[in-house]
N, C-alpha and C positions, 0 to 999 in steps of 0.2 A: 455585723461589726458595721455594716451601715446605719442598721438598724439601733445598735448602741449609741450612735454617734446621733442619731435625731433623736433618742430618749434623753442625751445628756444636754442635749440645746433646748428641750424641752424643761427640762429640769433649771436651766437659767432664767424662764422665766416664772414670776409669783406664782404664787399657787393658786390664786385667786383668779389670774388670767390664763389657766390649764384647764380647758374646759372635761368635765368629767363623759367618757363615751356614753353614758345611758339619760345625761344629759345633753351631748351635742344636738340633737335636731333642734330641742329650745333653745339652743343658744344660736344656730343657725338663722333659724326664724327672727327671733331681735336683731341679729348682724342685717339680716334684709331691710328688714324696717327702717334701722341704721343710717343705713348705705342710702336707702329712697331719703330719708331726711337730708342726709346732707346733699346731696345730688338737689334735691329740692330748694333747700336754702340758696344752693349756690347759682343756679341758674334764673328762681324768683328776683335775689336779691342784687344781681350781676347790675354795675351801675350804679347802685342807689347805696352799698354798702362799701366801704373801702376795699381794695385787693386787699390788703393784707387782713383786715378780719376775715376775709372768705376761706384765706390761705389757710392761717388758723383754723378755723372748723375742718378743712380737707384734714388737714395734717395730724389734727387730731382724731379723725373720726379713723384715718391709717394708720395710726398707732396704734390704736386701741384694738382694732380686727386686726391689722397684720401681728401684734402679741397672740391672740389667742389663735390665729392659725399656724404661730411657729409654737406656740405650746399648747395645740393638743397632741398628746399621747399618739405614736404611730404603733398600727396594727396591720400586720400582715404585708405584704410585698406591694398593697397602694392605699391610699387615703379612701374613708369613709363617705357617704355620701356629704355629711355635714361638714367635714374637712372642706371638701372640693366646692363647697359652697362660701365656704371661709376664704378659699382661694383668691375666686374667683370676687368676690367683696372688698378684699384689700386691692387687687389689681383695680379697682372700679376708681376706689377712692385716690389710689394711687395716681389713674390719670387726672380726677376731679385736681388733686393737688399741685400733679406739676402744668396743668392749665393756669391753675391761680399765681403758680409760681411765675409764669410767662406774664400773666399782666403785671406781679409786681417788679418785673423784671423790664417793664416796656415794649419788651416783643411781641411782634404778630402774634396775633391768636390762629389759633388750628383752621385750615391745614394749611398755614405758610410752611415750605418746605424745611426751613430753618430753624423752627419753632419744631416740626414732627422730625427734624434727625433726633434734638439732644433731649425730645420728649420721648421720643420711642424707646433710646436706649437704656436705660433705667427701667423701664417697663418692659423689653426683651430680657433682660437681667434677672427683675423679681419673677418673671414667668418662667424662667430658665429654672431658676430656683426649686421652686412648687416640682417642677419638673423632676429634676436629680435627684434634688434629696428628700422630698415625699414621694417619689414616683408616681406623681397626679400627671394623668394623660392629660386633664383641662388646664392642665400648665403649659404642656408641649403643645394645645392649639394655641393659647395665648400667646406664647412665645415666636410661633412659627407668623402669626399674625402681625404682630411687633416687629420680629425683625424683617418681615418685607414692605412693612409701611417705613421702616426705618432706611431699610435699602433704597428703596422709592425716593424716597428724601434725600442721600446721600447722591444719587447721581443726579437731582434735580439742581444739587448746588455744584457740581463740580461740571456740568454738560449744559445744565438749561433744558431740562426735557417737555418737550410739546409735546401733540396728541399721540403721532409718529413713535416718542421714542419712549414713551408710559406704556403703549401699547406691546412694543418690542421686551422694556423690560420686565412686564406681566408675563409674557410667554416664559420669557427665562424663569422669572419666580414659578410658574406653572410645573418647569419640569426639575426643577430644582426641588423644590415640595414632594414631587411624585417620587424623584431617586430616594430621596430622604425616608419617605414611604417604604421602599421598598429596603432599605438598609435597617428597618427596623422589624420588618414582616415578620421574621422567624424568632426574634428574641422576646420583643414588647409589641404585642400584637396589638393594645388600644391604643400604646403610644403610634404607631405606623396607621391605623386608623386616623388618629387627629391630624398628622399631617394630609393625608386624602382629603380630607375636610377643609385643609387650609389651602391646598390645591383647588378645590374647586370654589374656595369665596375667590383667590386670584383669579378663574376661570370667569365666573361671573363678573368680576371687577372688567376684566378685558372685554367682555360684550357691552357692558356698559359704557364703557366711553364711547359708543356707537349710538346705543338706544337711549341714554339722558339724552343727548343733542336734539334728536329726533323727535323725542316727546317734548321739547320746550318748543320746537320749529323750529331749531337751525338749522340753515342750509349747511348741512356737511355729506360729503359723499360717501355713500354706503362700501362695507367693507369688502374687499377682492375676493372670489373665491377663496385662496388659499387659508383668509382665515374664519372663514367660515369653517372650512372642514376642519380647522383645529379645532374652536369651539363644540363641534360636532363630535368630531373624536373623543376630546376629553369627556364629553355629556354620557357616551356611552360606555368610556370609560370609568368612569363615577359609577353608573349602573350597575356596570359587571362587578367592580368593588363590592356594590354591595350587597348583589346577591350571593358572592362566593364567599366573603365574610358574615355575613347576616347582619349589616350595618345599616342603621337607618340613616344616620349622618351623611353619607356620601348617595341613599338613595333620595334624599331630598335635592340633598345641591344637583343630583343628575339631572334631576326634573324638571327642578329650578332651569340649569344651562341649556335643556334640551326648547325649553320655551322663551329663551334667550336664542337660542339659534334660529327657532321658528320667527322671531321678529325680527332676524338678519336679514334673513332671506328669503322675507315675505314681497321683495319686489321682481318680476320678471315673468316667464309664462310657464308652457308644461316643458319646455328644454332647458336642462340642467338640471337642479335640485330634485325637482318632482321625479322624473324619469330616474334620474339616479337611485333614489332612495325604493321606487317601486321595485327597480331591477333588485336590489340587495334583498327587500322583504319577500320578492318571489324564491331568491335562491335557498335562502335561511329556510321557509318554510317550505320548501320541496326538499329541500336536505333532511327537515326534520319531522313532517308526516311521511317519508318516504315507505314502503311496506319493508318487513322486517322478516327473517327467514326464522321459524319456532326455531326454537331451541331443541334438542333432543331430548327425551324425556329422563326423568331419575331413574336410578337400577329399583327395579321391582315396581315402578306404576305399570309394566305392562302385563301384568298378571302373574310373571315368573319369580319367584325369589331368590335374590341374590344368592352366589354360592357363599358357603361358608369359611369362615377364614380360614387361612393355613397357620396352623400351631407352630409355634416355636419352638424348635429343639434343643432343651440344653445343651451349654457345652461339653463335648466329651462324648454325650450319650448315643450310643448306636444307633443308626435307624432303623426305623422298622421295616 
């Protein structure tokens, strides 16, 4: 039924804008070039051309790419690779159009929280449509990222988040996204993995609230051990998910989170994290490398043939 509804939506798009599956890769390659062209025009002529002209360029690119994404014929439970490229390109062009719309309206540029709020909401809806109606796991990732940014912008508008409030909000985002991943794990494994990726990105953003000012040379207090523990636990969780589910995204994010933890915990002596990590490594390695009791031999391995099977007597037949 859902596939029939998607097919009917695809038929509403003109035939010329419905990519044929056997030419999908070529269409996707052209869309990548088109998206790059639009992005280059928006950046190179920002401040030189009128914002309305740039908005028209971005809207035209989004309308064309969005029509291709909607008109592509659905196949199976999820999109093909070229359809995923169309979804991501449509999302990127929608972002460019919304940024130029903010310039036309005289609103502050991103990352101003007010602009991020009304920009993130339609992007979340667009990505959620790709995830729900088209079954695109990439849409789940984009929707989770957009929803996180929109939520942070809303909290900043309501309460005026400072650095401390931003960190607590990112911590909550990591937990919410991890819970969302668990809720989808049995039904939609690919979407669950994307929620994990979004949680990993939020965890890295949390660590960067300390690392970026430190790199800039700003005088900021380092994170307390509780924050360091949360980043370390999150990094180990990402690596564990990557190992169990054989997902590359959480593995890369887990390595990045471990590197971020190393930067956060770089100050101090041997007392503290060095000793704690040494103890953890020692316990885990001793358990993993401890001697094991050999398993008993299989029947017949000792040179004695196993006894013949007992014949089954048909019902009603007298015993021999």
